[in-house]
C-alpha positions as CSV (number, residue, x, y, z in Angstrom):
1,M,-37.6,-14.1,27.3
2,L,-36.0,-16.5,29.7
3,K,-38.4,-19.2,28.7
4,F,-37.5,-18.7,25.1
5,I,-33.8,-18.9,25.9
6,G,-34.3,-22.1,27.9
7,K,-36.1,-23.7,25.0
8,R,-33.4,-22.8,22.5
9,L,-30.7,-24.1,24.8
10,L,-32.6,-27.4,25.2
11,M,-33.0,-27.6,21.4
12,M,-29.2,-27.5,21.1
13,I,-28.9,-30.9,22.7
14,P,-30.5,-33.0,20.0
15,V,-28.8,-30.9,17.3
16,L,-25.4,-31.5,18.8
17,I,-26.1,-35.2,19.2
18,G,-27.1,-35.4,15.6
19,I,-24.0,-33.6,14.5
20,S,-21.8,-35.8,16.7
21,F,-23.3,-39.0,15.2
22,I,-22.9,-37.8,11.6
23,I,-19.3,-36.8,12.0
24,F,-18.4,-39.9,14.0
25,A,-20.0,-42.1,11.2
26,I,-18.2,-40.2,8.5
27,M,-14.8,-40.6,10.3
28,S,-15.5,-44.3,11.1
29,L,-17.1,-45.6,7.9
30,T,-15.1,-43.8,5.2
31,P,-12.1,-45.5,3.6
32,G,-8.7,-45.2,5.4
33,D,-7.2,-46.8,8.4
34,P,-6.3,-44.2,11.1
35,A,-3.6,-46.5,12.5
36,R,-1.8,-46.9,9.2
37,L,-2.2,-43.2,8.4
38,I,-0.7,-42.3,11.7
39,L,2.1,-44.8,11.8
40,G,3.0,-44.7,8.1
41,E,2.8,-46.9,5.0
42,Y,5.7,-49.2,5.7
43,V,5.0,-50.2,9.3
44,E,4.5,-53.9,10.1
45,D,1.0,-55.2,10.4
46,E,1.6,-56.3,14.0
47,A,2.2,-52.7,15.0
48,I,-0.9,-51.6,13.1
49,Q,-3.1,-54.1,14.8
50,A,-1.6,-53.2,18.2
51,M,-2.5,-49.6,17.7
52,R,-6.0,-50.5,16.5
53,D,-6.5,-52.4,19.7
54,E,-5.1,-49.5,21.7
55,L,-7.5,-47.0,20.1
56,G,-10.5,-49.3,20.2
57,L,-10.9,-49.3,16.4
58,N,-11.6,-53.1,16.4
59,D,-14.8,-52.6,18.5
60,P,-18.2,-52.3,16.8
61,F,-19.2,-48.9,15.5
62,F,-22.1,-48.3,17.9
63,Q,-20.0,-49.4,20.9
64,R,-17.3,-46.9,20.0
65,Y,-19.9,-44.1,19.5
66,F,-21.6,-44.7,22.8
67,D,-18.3,-44.9,24.6
68,Y,-17.3,-41.6,23.1
69,M,-20.6,-40.0,24.1
70,A,-20.4,-41.4,27.6
71,G,-17.0,-39.7,28.0
72,L,-18.3,-36.5,26.5
73,I,-21.2,-36.4,29.0
74,H,-18.5,-36.5,31.8
75,G,-16.5,-33.8,30.1
76,D,-13.9,-36.1,28.6
77,F,-13.3,-35.2,24.9
78,G,-10.6,-37.9,24.6
79,V,-7.0,-37.8,23.7
80,S,-5.4,-36.9,20.3
81,W,-4.3,-40.1,18.5
82,V,-1.3,-38.2,17.1
83,S,0.1,-36.1,19.9
84,D,-1.3,-38.0,22.9
85,L,-2.5,-34.7,24.3
86,P,-6.0,-34.1,25.7
87,V,-8.3,-32.8,22.9
88,L,-9.4,-29.9,25.0
89,E,-5.8,-28.8,25.4
90,E,-5.1,-29.0,21.7
91,I,-8.3,-27.2,20.8
92,G,-7.8,-24.6,23.6
93,S,-4.4,-23.7,22.2
94,R,-6.0,-22.9,18.8
95,I,-9.2,-21.2,19.8
96,P,-7.8,-17.8,20.6
97,T,-6.4,-17.4,17.1
98,T,-9.6,-18.4,15.3
99,L,-11.8,-16.3,17.7
100,T,-9.6,-13.3,17.2
101,L,-9.7,-13.6,13.4
102,A,-13.5,-14.0,13.5
103,F,-14.2,-11.2,15.9
104,I,-12.0,-8.6,14.3
105,A,-13.1,-9.6,10.7
106,T,-16.7,-9.4,11.8
107,A,-16.2,-6.0,13.4
108,I,-14.5,-4.6,10.3
109,M,-17.1,-6.0,8.0
110,T,-19.9,-4.5,10.1
111,I,-18.4,-1.1,10.8
112,V,-17.6,-0.5,7.1
113,G,-20.2,-2.6,5.2
114,V,-23.4,-1.5,7.0
115,P,-22.8,2.3,6.8
116,L,-21.7,2.1,3.2
117,G,-24.8,0.1,2.4
118,I,-27.1,2.6,4.1
119,V,-25.4,5.6,2.4
120,S,-25.5,3.7,-0.9
121,A,-29.3,3.2,-0.6
122,V,-30.0,6.7,0.6
123,K,-27.9,8.1,-2.3
124,Q,-29.2,5.7,-4.9
125,Y,-27.9,6.1,-8.4
126,S,-25.3,8.6,-7.2
127,F,-21.5,8.2,-7.9
128,L,-21.0,6.9,-4.4
129,D,-23.7,4.3,-4.9
130,T,-22.2,3.2,-8.2
131,L,-18.7,3.0,-6.6
132,C,-20.0,1.0,-3.7
133,V,-21.9,-1.5,-5.8
134,F,-19.0,-1.9,-8.2
135,S,-16.6,-2.5,-5.4
136,A,-18.9,-5.0,-3.8
137,F,-19.2,-7.0,-7.0
138,I,-15.4,-7.0,-7.4
139,L,-14.8,-8.1,-3.8
140,A,-17.5,-10.8,-4.0
141,S,-15.7,-12.2,-7.1
142,V,-12.2,-12.3,-5.7
143,P,-11.2,-15.6,-4.0
144,S,-10.0,-14.9,-0.4
145,F,-6.7,-16.8,-0.8
146,W,-5.9,-14.7,-3.9
147,L,-6.6,-11.5,-2.1
148,G,-4.6,-12.6,0.8
149,L,-1.6,-13.4,-1.4
150,L,-1.8,-10.0,-3.1
151,L,-1.8,-8.3,0.3
152,V,1.2,-10.3,1.4
153,L,3.1,-9.4,-1.8
154,L,2.2,-5.7,-1.4
155,F,2.5,-5.0,2.4
156,S,5.0,-7.8,3.4
157,L,7.3,-8.4,0.5
158,T,7.2,-5.0,-1.4
159,L,6.6,-2.4,1.3
160,N,7.9,-4.6,4.2
161,I,5.6,-2.9,6.8
162,L,3.5,-5.9,8.0
163,P,4.4,-9.5,8.8
164,A,3.2,-12.2,6.4
165,T,2.9,-15.2,8.8
166,G,2.6,-16.2,12.4
167,V,0.8,-14.9,15.4
168,D,3.6,-13.2,17.3
169,S,1.9,-9.8,17.7
170,W,-1.3,-7.9,16.8
171,Q,0.2,-6.8,13.5
172,N,0.1,-10.4,12.3
173,F,-3.7,-10.2,12.4
174,I,-4.1,-7.1,10.2
175,L,-3.7,-8.7,6.8
176,P,-5.8,-11.9,7.4
177,C,-8.6,-9.9,9.1
178,I,-8.7,-7.4,6.2
179,T,-8.8,-10.4,3.8
180,L,-11.7,-12.1,5.6
181,A,-13.6,-8.9,6.1
182,S,-13.2,-7.6,2.5
183,V,-14.7,-10.7,1.0
184,M,-17.7,-10.9,3.4
185,M,-18.2,-7.1,3.5
186,A,-19.3,-7.2,-0.1
187,S,-22.3,-9.4,0.6
188,L,-23.1,-7.3,3.7
189,L,-23.0,-4.0,1.8
190,R,-25.4,-5.4,-0.9
191,M,-27.7,-6.9,1.7
192,T,-27.9,-3.6,3.6
193,R,-28.4,-1.6,0.5
194,S,-31.3,-3.8,-0.8
195,S,-32.9,-4.0,2.6
196,M,-32.8,-0.2,3.0
197,L,-34.2,0.4,-0.5
198,E,-37.1,-1.9,0.3
199,V,-37.8,-0.1,3.5
200,V,-37.6,3.5,2.2
201,R,-40.3,2.6,-0.4
202,Q,-42.8,1.5,2.2
203,D,-46.0,3.6,2.8
204,Y,-45.1,4.6,6.4
205,I,-41.8,6.2,5.2
206,R,-43.7,8.1,2.5
207,T,-46.3,9.2,5.1
208,A,-43.5,10.4,7.5
209,R,-42.0,12.5,4.7
210,A,-45.5,13.8,3.8
211,K,-46.0,15.0,7.4
212,G,-42.8,17.0,7.1
213,A,-40.5,14.8,9.2
214,D,-36.8,15.6,8.9
215,E,-35.0,13.3,6.4
216,K,-32.5,12.3,9.1
217,R,-35.2,11.3,11.5
218,V,-37.0,9.3,8.7
219,I,-33.8,7.4,7.9
220,F,-32.3,6.9,11.4
221,H,-35.5,6.6,13.4
222,H,-37.8,4.7,11.1
223,A,-35.9,3.2,8.2
224,I,-32.7,1.8,9.7
225,R,-34.3,-0.2,12.5
226,N,-36.7,-2.0,10.2
227,A,-33.9,-2.7,7.6
228,L,-31.5,-4.1,10.2
229,L,-33.2,-7.5,10.7
230,P,-31.8,-9.3,7.6
231,V,-28.5,-7.4,8.2
232,V,-28.1,-8.8,11.7
233,T,-28.9,-12.3,10.4
234,L,-26.1,-12.0,7.8
235,V,-23.6,-10.7,10.3
236,G,-24.3,-13.6,12.6
237,L,-24.1,-16.2,9.8
238,N,-20.8,-14.7,8.6
239,F,-19.4,-14.9,12.1
240,G,-20.4,-18.6,12.3
241,N,-18.9,-19.2,8.9
242,L,-15.7,-17.6,10.1
243,M,-15.4,-19.9,13.1
244,G,-15.1,-22.9,10.8
245,G,-14.2,-21.3,7.5
246,T,-10.9,-19.6,8.1
247,I,-8.9,-22.7,7.0
248,I,-7.7,-21.2,3.8
249,I,-6.7,-17.9,5.3
250,E,-5.0,-19.7,8.2
251,N,-3.0,-21.7,5.7
252,V,-2.1,-18.6,3.6
253,F,-0.8,-16.7,6.6
254,A,0.5,-19.8,8.4
255,M,-1.6,-19.1,11.5
256,P,-2.2,-22.0,14.0
257,G,-6.0,-21.8,14.2
258,L,-8.8,-24.2,14.8
259,G,-9.5,-24.7,11.1
260,T,-6.0,-25.9,10.3
261,L,-6.1,-28.2,13.3
262,I,-9.3,-29.9,12.1
263,L,-7.9,-30.1,8.5
264,N,-4.7,-31.7,9.6
265,S,-6.6,-34.1,11.8
266,L,-8.8,-35.1,8.9
267,Y,-5.7,-36.1,6.9
268,V,-4.9,-38.9,9.5
269,K,-8.5,-39.5,10.6
270,N,-7.7,-38.3,14.1
271,T,-11.3,-38.7,15.2
272,P,-11.2,-37.2,18.8
273,V,-9.7,-33.9,17.6
274,V,-12.1,-33.6,14.6
275,M,-15.1,-34.4,16.8
276,G,-14.0,-31.9,19.5
277,G,-13.3,-29.1,17.0
278,I,-16.5,-29.5,15.0
279,L,-18.6,-29.8,18.2
280,F,-17.0,-26.6,19.5
281,I,-17.9,-24.8,16.2
282,A,-21.4,-26.2,16.3
283,V,-21.9,-24.8,19.8
284,C,-20.6,-21.4,18.8
285,I,-22.9,-21.2,15.8
286,S,-25.9,-22.3,17.9
287,I,-25.1,-19.6,20.5
288,V,-24.7,-17.0,17.8
289,N,-28.1,-17.9,16.3
290,L,-29.6,-17.5,19.8
291,L,-28.0,-14.1,20.1
292,I,-29.3,-13.1,16.7
293,D,-32.9,-13.9,17.8
294,I,-32.4,-12.0,21.1
295,T,-31.1,-9.0,19.1
296,Y,-34.2,-9.1,17.0
297,S,-36.2,-8.4,20.1
298,F,-34.3,-5.2,20.8
299,I,-34.6,-4.0,17.2
300,D,-38.3,-4.9,16.5
301,P,-40.8,-4.6,19.5
302,R,-43.1,-7.0,17.7
303,V,-40.5,-9.8,17.9
304,R,-40.1,-8.9,21.6
305,D,-43.8,-9.3,22.2
306,R,-43.8,-12.7,20.5
307,L,-40.9,-13.9,22.6
308,K,-42.7,-12.8,25.8
309,G,-45.8,-14.7,24.7
């Protein structure tokens, strides 16, 4: 297991290098002058050139990239071109908001979506199954920003029981987390249901029932464990998407998260902040994928034997 984890951690290095090069190339080679975007349209050319010299924008592309990577190796993520604050400080102030949204939304999505998917599969074609499938289709079709606005209109403006914006207290996270969880819970419910239906039709499940095994034991001991592998994968992927995909919700609820920081930095081509934010998200997604593979080994002994080998 340790050997497998070591290999996966080493594989992250070329992946992160590739991501850094692609993002740096996009930020450097796409139209738009960061100096002019930061200083404004009507600033004199002398001031623009002075800022370009200060930021090193007149240096060749590969020299700038290697200088950035050399600083990154030594733990220097650079300084924001807009605020003159260290990139790690800017990102660090936004990470708690985004992580809180991602963790709570993933927890709600898993706690509600997986049991409903299991019950829906076990009670196939029942009223509960029809209700769950219908609700999943509705939620999957609803844009997250529209659902967020509806929740704000209902609970903040009409009922006045929950705050609409900010991160002042835990109550500020209720509406955005429900919004994020509701949309992703639909796909998780459908995945769990289809996976369970596929498993309960297998020969070994039919054999267990023929031997007189209790239905609860058949479902909880045999079926669920084998149906969880694609579900675990989807939960991990959704968490990774939430790390970088909460931009819309952060804007709807005016929450200072990592997504809005990256988006605002893209507007002015603030390369150090964009690079730092995306690399942080890439590391989080890589670690989540590693944890998913490790979780497989606890669910399926066959996977654990392959990892040991």
